[in-house]
C-alpha positions as CSV (number, residue, x, y, z in Angstrom):
1,M,-37.0,16.0,16.0
2,A,-33.8,15.2,14.6
3,A,-33.1,14.6,11.0
4,D,-34.4,11.4,9.4
5,M,-31.4,9.3,9.3
6,S,-33.3,6.4,7.7
7,W,-31.0,7.3,4.2
8,M,-28.1,5.1,6.1
9,R,-29.9,1.7,6.8
10,E,-31.7,1.8,3.5
11,R,-27.9,2.1,1.7
12,Y,-26.7,-0.3,4.0
13,E,-29.8,-2.8,3.1
14,Y,-28.9,-2.0,-0.5
15,L,-25.5,-3.0,0.1
16,Q,-26.3,-6.3,1.7
17,S,-28.9,-7.2,-0.9
18,Q,-25.9,-6.8,-3.1
19,G,-23.7,-8.8,-1.1
20,L,-21.5,-5.8,-1.0
21,D,-21.0,-5.1,2.9
22,W,-18.4,-5.3,4.9
23,N,-18.3,-7.9,7.8
24,P,-14.4,-8.2,8.6
25,P,-13.4,-10.8,10.5
26,T,-11.7,-10.6,13.6
27,L,-7.8,-11.3,14.3
28,E,-7.3,-12.9,17.7
29,S,-3.4,-13.0,17.9
30,A,-0.3,-11.1,16.1
31,S,-0.8,-10.8,12.8
32,E,1.9,-13.7,11.6
33,P,1.7,-16.6,8.9
34,R,-0.2,-18.7,11.1
35,C,-3.1,-17.0,13.7
36,M,-6.3,-17.4,15.4
37,M,-8.9,-15.7,13.6
38,D,-12.9,-15.7,14.8
39,G,-11.5,-18.7,17.2
40,K,-9.9,-20.7,14.4
41,E,-6.3,-20.9,13.2
42,V,-5.7,-20.1,10.1
43,I,-2.7,-19.1,7.4
44,M,-2.8,-15.7,6.6
45,L,-3.0,-14.6,3.2
46,S,-4.7,-11.7,3.5
47,A,-2.4,-9.4,5.1
48,N,0.4,-6.4,4.3
49,N,3.1,-7.9,6.6
50,Y,5.4,-8.9,3.6
51,L,8.1,-9.5,5.5
52,N,6.7,-10.5,9.3
53,L,8.4,-7.8,11.0
54,T,5.2,-6.9,13.4
55,T,6.7,-9.7,15.6
56,H,10.5,-9.0,15.2
57,P,12.1,-8.9,18.5
58,K,14.2,-5.6,17.5
59,V,11.2,-4.0,16.2
60,I,8.8,-5.3,19.5
61,Q,12.1,-4.0,21.9
62,A,12.5,-0.7,20.8
63,S,8.9,-0.2,21.3
64,I,8.6,-1.6,24.9
65,E,12.1,1.0,25.8
66,A,10.5,4.3,24.2
67,I,7.0,3.6,26.2
68,E,9.3,3.4,29.4
69,K,11.6,6.5,28.2
70,Y,8.4,8.9,26.8
71,G,5.4,7.4,28.3
72,V,2.6,6.4,25.4
73,G,1.4,9.8,24.2
74,S,3.4,12.5,22.7
75,G,1.2,15.3,24.0
76,S,0.7,17.1,21.0
77,V,0.6,18.0,16.8
78,R,4.1,17.5,15.4
79,A,4.2,21.4,14.3
80,I,3.9,22.5,17.9
81,A,5.3,20.5,20.5
82,G,5.0,16.7,19.6
83,T,8.0,16.1,17.8
84,L,10.1,13.9,19.6
85,D,14.0,13.4,19.3
86,I,12.8,9.5,18.1
87,H,10.7,10.9,15.1
88,L,13.5,13.0,14.1
89,Q,15.8,9.9,14.2
90,A,13.1,7.6,12.3
91,E,13.0,10.3,9.6
92,K,16.6,10.4,9.5
93,I,17.4,6.5,9.0
94,C,14.5,6.2,6.5
95,A,15.9,8.8,4.2
96,E,19.1,7.1,4.6
97,F,17.8,3.9,3.3
98,K,16.2,5.3,0.7
99,E,18.9,7.0,-0.2
100,V,17.2,10.3,-0.4
101,E,17.6,14.2,1.6
102,A,14.9,13.8,3.0
103,A,11.9,12.4,5.1
104,L,8.6,12.9,6.5
105,I,6.7,11.0,8.6
106,Y,2.6,11.1,8.3
107,S,0.1,9.1,10.6
108,A,-0.5,7.1,7.6
109,G,0.3,6.6,3.7
110,Y,-3.6,7.8,3.1
111,T,-3.1,11.3,5.1
112,V,0.0,12.0,2.8
113,N,-1.9,11.5,-0.1
114,V,-5.0,13.4,0.7
115,G,-2.6,16.2,2.5
116,L,-0.2,16.9,0.1
117,I,-1.6,16.4,-3.6
118,P,-3.7,19.5,-2.9
119,T,-0.7,21.4,-2.2
120,L,1.3,20.9,-5.5
121,V,-1.2,22.5,-7.7
122,Q,-3.0,25.6,-7.4
123,G,-6.0,25.8,-10.1
124,P,-7.4,25.4,-13.1
125,N,-4.2,26.4,-15.3
126,D,-2.4,23.1,-13.6
127,V,-3.2,19.6,-14.4
128,I,-3.3,16.4,-12.9
129,I,-2.4,13.5,-14.8
130,S,-3.2,10.0,-13.1
131,D,-3.4,6.2,-14.0
132,E,-7.1,4.6,-14.1
133,L,-5.9,2.3,-11.6
134,N,-4.7,4.4,-8.8
135,H,-5.5,4.3,-5.4
136,G,-8.5,5.6,-4.2
137,S,-6.4,7.5,-1.2
138,I,-4.6,9.4,-4.6
139,I,-8.3,9.9,-6.0
140,D,-9.4,11.6,-2.9
141,G,-6.3,13.9,-2.5
142,V,-7.1,14.7,-6.6
143,R,-10.9,16.1,-5.6
144,L,-9.4,18.2,-3.0
145,T,-7.7,20.2,-5.6
146,K,-8.9,22.6,-8.3
147,A,-6.7,21.7,-11.1
148,S,-7.6,20.3,-14.5
149,R,-7.5,16.3,-14.7
150,S,-7.0,13.6,-16.7
151,V,-6.7,9.7,-16.3
152,Y,-4.5,7.3,-18.6
153,S,-5.5,3.7,-19.4
154,H,-3.4,2.0,-16.9
155,N,0.3,1.9,-17.7
156,D,-0.4,3.3,-20.9
157,M,2.4,5.3,-22.0
158,G,1.5,5.7,-24.9
159,E,-2.0,7.8,-24.1
160,L,0.2,9.3,-21.1
161,E,2.4,11.0,-23.6
162,N,-0.7,12.1,-25.7
163,I,-2.4,13.8,-22.5
164,L,1.3,16.0,-21.7
165,N,1.1,16.7,-25.5
166,D,-2.8,18.0,-24.9
167,H,-1.4,19.8,-22.2
168,K,1.8,21.6,-22.8
169,N,0.8,25.0,-21.6
170,S,-0.4,23.9,-18.2
171,E,1.4,25.7,-15.4
172,R,2.1,22.9,-13.1
173,K,1.7,19.0,-14.2
174,L,1.8,16.9,-12.0
175,I,2.0,12.6,-12.8
176,I,0.4,10.7,-10.2
177,T,0.9,6.7,-10.4
178,D,0.6,3.8,-8.0
179,G,4.0,1.8,-7.7
180,V,2.8,-1.7,-7.1
181,F,-1.3,-1.5,-8.0
182,S,-2.7,-3.0,-4.9
183,M,-5.8,-5.0,-6.8
184,D,-3.5,-6.4,-9.7
185,G,0.3,-6.8,-8.2
186,D,2.2,-5.2,-11.3
187,I,4.0,-2.6,-11.3
188,A,3.9,1.1,-12.9
189,P,6.6,1.3,-15.9
190,L,8.4,4.3,-13.5
191,D,11.4,4.3,-15.9
192,E,8.8,5.3,-19.0
193,I,6.8,7.9,-16.9
194,T,10.1,9.5,-15.5
195,K,11.2,9.7,-19.1
196,L,8.0,11.5,-20.2
197,A,7.9,13.9,-17.1
198,E,11.4,15.1,-17.8
199,E,11.0,15.5,-21.6
200,H,7.5,17.8,-20.4
201,D,8.8,19.4,-17.5
202,A,6.1,17.8,-15.2
203,M,6.3,16.5,-11.5
204,I,6.2,12.6,-10.4
205,F,4.6,11.6,-7.9
206,V,4.7,7.9,-6.7
207,D,2.3,6.3,-4.1
208,D,4.7,3.0,-3.3
209,C,3.3,2.0,-0.4
210,H,2.9,-2.0,-1.4
211,G,6.6,-1.5,-2.9
212,E,8.3,-0.3,0.0
213,G,10.3,-3.2,1.6
214,V,9.6,-5.4,-1.6
215,L,11.3,-3.7,-4.5
216,G,14.6,-2.5,-5.1
217,E,16.3,-4.6,-1.8
218,G,13.7,-3.2,0.0
219,R,14.0,0.1,-1.3
220,G,11.1,0.6,-3.2
221,I,10.3,1.2,-6.6
222,V,12.8,4.0,-7.3
223,S,15.2,2.1,-6.3
224,H,13.9,-0.5,-8.4
225,F,14.7,1.4,-11.5
226,G,17.7,3.4,-10.3
227,L,15.7,6.3,-10.5
228,Q,17.4,8.2,-7.1
229,G,17.1,11.8,-7.4
230,R,14.7,12.1,-10.5
231,V,11.7,11.5,-9.1
232,N,10.0,14.4,-6.9
233,F,7.5,12.5,-4.5
234,E,8.1,9.2,-2.8
235,V,5.2,8.3,-0.8
236,G,5.7,4.8,1.4
237,S,4.0,2.8,3.8
238,Y,5.0,1.5,7.7
239,S,2.4,-0.1,7.5
240,K,2.6,-2.9,5.5
241,A,6.0,-4.5,4.8
242,L,7.6,-2.8,7.3
243,G,5.2,-3.8,9.9
244,V,4.5,-1.1,12.0
245,Q,1.7,1.9,11.0
246,G,2.8,5.0,9.3
247,G,3.2,7.4,6.2
248,I,6.0,8.0,4.5
249,L,7.3,11.3,2.2
250,A,10.6,11.2,0.7
251,G,12.1,13.2,-1.6
252,S,14.4,16.5,-1.1
253,D,14.6,19.0,1.7
254,D,12.5,21.3,0.0
255,V,9.8,18.8,-0.5
256,R,10.1,18.0,3.3
257,R,10.1,21.8,4.2
258,H,7.4,22.1,1.6
259,A,4.9,19.5,3.0
260,L,5.8,20.5,7.0
261,N,4.3,23.7,5.9
262,H,1.7,23.2,3.9
263,S,0.1,20.2,4.6
264,R,-3.1,20.0,6.5
265,S,-3.0,16.3,7.1
266,W,0.4,16.6,8.5
267,L,0.0,19.7,10.5
268,L,-3.3,19.0,12.3
269,S,-2.6,15.3,13.3
270,G,-1.7,14.3,16.5
271,S,2.0,13.5,16.7
272,Q,2.5,9.5,16.4
273,P,3.0,7.9,19.5
274,P,6.8,6.9,20.5
275,A,6.4,3.5,20.5
276,I,5.7,3.8,16.9
277,A,8.5,6.1,16.3
278,A,10.8,3.6,17.5
279,A,9.4,0.6,15.8
280,Q,9.7,2.4,12.5
281,K,13.2,3.4,13.3
282,A,14.1,-0.2,14.2
283,S,12.1,-2.0,11.5
284,I,14.3,0.2,8.8
285,E,17.3,-1.1,11.1
286,V,16.3,-4.3,10.4
287,L,15.9,-4.3,6.9
288,M,19.5,-2.6,6.9
289,S,21.0,-5.3,8.6
290,E,19.3,-8.3,7.5
291,P,18.2,-8.5,4.0
292,E,17.3,-12.2,3.9
293,H,13.9,-11.0,4.6
294,V,13.4,-9.6,1.3
295,Q,15.4,-12.4,-0.1
296,K,12.9,-14.9,2.0
297,L,9.4,-13.2,0.2
298,W,10.5,-13.5,-3.2
299,N,11.6,-17.3,-3.1
300,N,8.1,-17.3,-1.6
301,T,6.5,-15.6,-3.9
302,N,7.7,-16.9,-6.8
303,Y,7.5,-20.7,-5.9
304,F,3.6,-19.9,-4.8
305,R,2.8,-18.0,-8.2
306,E,4.4,-20.7,-10.4
307,N,2.6,-23.1,-8.7
308,L,-0.8,-21.7,-8.8
309,Q,-0.3,-21.5,-12.7
310,S,0.7,-25.0,-13.0
311,L,-2.4,-26.1,-11.2
312,G,-4.2,-24.0,-13.7
313,F,-5.0,-20.9,-11.9
314,D,-5.2,-17.5,-13.9
315,T,-2.7,-15.2,-11.6
316,G,-3.5,-12.5,-13.6
317,A,-0.9,-9.4,-14.1
318,S,0.9,-10.2,-10.9
319,E,4.5,-9.0,-10.7
320,T,5.1,-9.0,-6.9
321,P,3.9,-10.4,-3.6
322,I,0.5,-9.3,-4.4
323,I,-1.1,-12.7,-6.5
324,P,-4.8,-12.1,-7.2
325,V,-6.5,-16.2,-8.3
326,M,-9.1,-14.5,-11.0
327,C,-12.4,-15.8,-10.6
328,G,-14.8,-14.1,-13.2
329,E,-17.7,-13.4,-11.1
330,S,-18.0,-11.7,-7.8
331,K,-20.6,-14.8,-6.2
332,K,-17.4,-17.3,-7.7
333,A,-14.6,-15.4,-5.8
334,Q,-16.8,-14.9,-2.4
335,E,-17.5,-18.4,-2.9
336,M,-13.6,-19.5,-3.2
337,S,-12.6,-17.2,-0.1
338,R,-15.3,-19.1,2.0
339,E,-14.5,-22.6,1.1
340,L,-10.7,-21.7,1.6
341,R,-11.2,-20.4,5.0
342,N,-13.3,-23.5,5.4
343,E,-9.9,-25.1,4.8
344,G,-8.2,-23.0,7.2
345,V,-6.6,-20.3,4.6
346,M,-7.2,-16.8,5.2
347,V,-7.6,-15.2,1.4
348,G,-10.2,-12.2,1.0
349,A,-12.6,-12.1,-2.3
350,I,-11.6,-8.5,-4.3
351,V,-15.2,-7.9,-5.8
352,F,-17.3,-5.4,-7.8
353,P,-17.2,-2.2,-7.4
354,M,-13.5,-2.4,-6.1
355,V,-12.8,-4.4,-9.3
356,A,-14.5,-4.6,-12.8
357,A,-17.6,-6.9,-12.4
358,D,-16.1,-9.6,-14.6
359,K,-13.0,-9.6,-13.1
360,A,-13.6,-10.6,-9.6
361,R,-11.0,-12.1,-7.5
362,V,-9.1,-13.7,-4.4
363,R,-6.1,-11.5,-3.6
364,A,-3.3,-13.6,-1.8
365,Q,-0.1,-12.0,-0.5
366,M,2.6,-13.9,0.4
367,S,5.0,-13.1,3.7
368,A,8.7,-13.9,4.4
369,G,7.4,-15.8,7.1
370,L,5.7,-18.5,5.7
371,S,7.5,-21.5,5.5
372,R,7.5,-24.3,2.3
373,E,5.1,-26.4,4.5
374,D,2.7,-23.5,4.9
375,I,2.4,-22.6,1.0
376,D,2.3,-26.5,0.6
377,I,-0.7,-26.6,2.8
378,V,-2.1,-23.7,0.9
379,L,-1.3,-24.5,-2.6
380,S,-3.4,-28.1,-1.8
381,A,-6.5,-25.9,-0.4
382,F,-6.3,-24.2,-3.7
383,E,-6.6,-27.1,-5.7
384,K,-9.2,-28.5,-3.6
385,C,-11.8,-25.5,-3.6
386,G,-11.0,-24.7,-7.0
387,K,-11.9,-28.0,-8.4
388,K,-15.0,-28.4,-6.2
389,I,-16.2,-25.0,-7.3
390,G,-15.2,-25.5,-11.1
391,L,-12.7,-22.8,-11.5
392,V,-9.8,-25.4,-12.0
């Protein structure tokens, strides 16, 4: 008889009983500011499509032309026979845009972290120093190493410095941080981290998936702080603001060659389809030639956040288009999300264990595609629902 698998059902039933199981809604149209979800039109505030490039005509046309020229698949992994000229063109323009020597495109930001981090340290004589609120993909990547590990309190530079002093005799020191933290929308003090790293001969690894296309006129957090050439490993994403799919590793020629030869998640993953590679290239070209998308995103972000605050909502530490509305208890956040859905606004609840038990929130994410009318409708819905459940 096959192994008893009842533990799976029991585990799921426990999640259900705690209200922690995932039951994703179904999107029935393109991911745009106004879209169809579960048969109902909603204003979308839960997508990572910050610049609204998923339906940009130039990006779509580039994908169509690539399919017509190359077909739908690449036929192999990149390392053997699956590297197309369009892949190299996408990497070249990405590196130019981000003002680095080279870039390497992965299947996702997740695969950059889990595939690259283990190659940067050797064993217990090395140390990885990580922000306590770093993304789960960083945590997974660190778990795959044999290095010593230390975690510093969120954005606490004093604690980071103390840890660096404690590990001054470590062979390799690797500091890892998110650029924009996805739950709170705040920004890592990368300028201060870089200063400490240089003083202690430590490498810097920043996961800027939510800052790509958002900060630094779209170039990301390294450009935002003017740190080009001083951050060793810059991870980004095509799957968020750039509106396509895939992960980015940007840095020196040495970094690209190292990852290409040692990162198993790149070496052993199927090559990205031609249509995706062409769209990646086109999305960067749009960002370079049409800077108004980034400006519109920030205009919408500032307008929405300021008006939420004037209505009495607590937006936490947000500095970016990720804008949480703090609710406290998980049930309150889930109730707020449901009420907003009833009003035609899609805003997801973020609850324990994703955040602390008393720091549940609904998380809004701004888009350059939202009109002022859209945002005003959303603000009215927030006011109505917030009063109904006693949040304001």
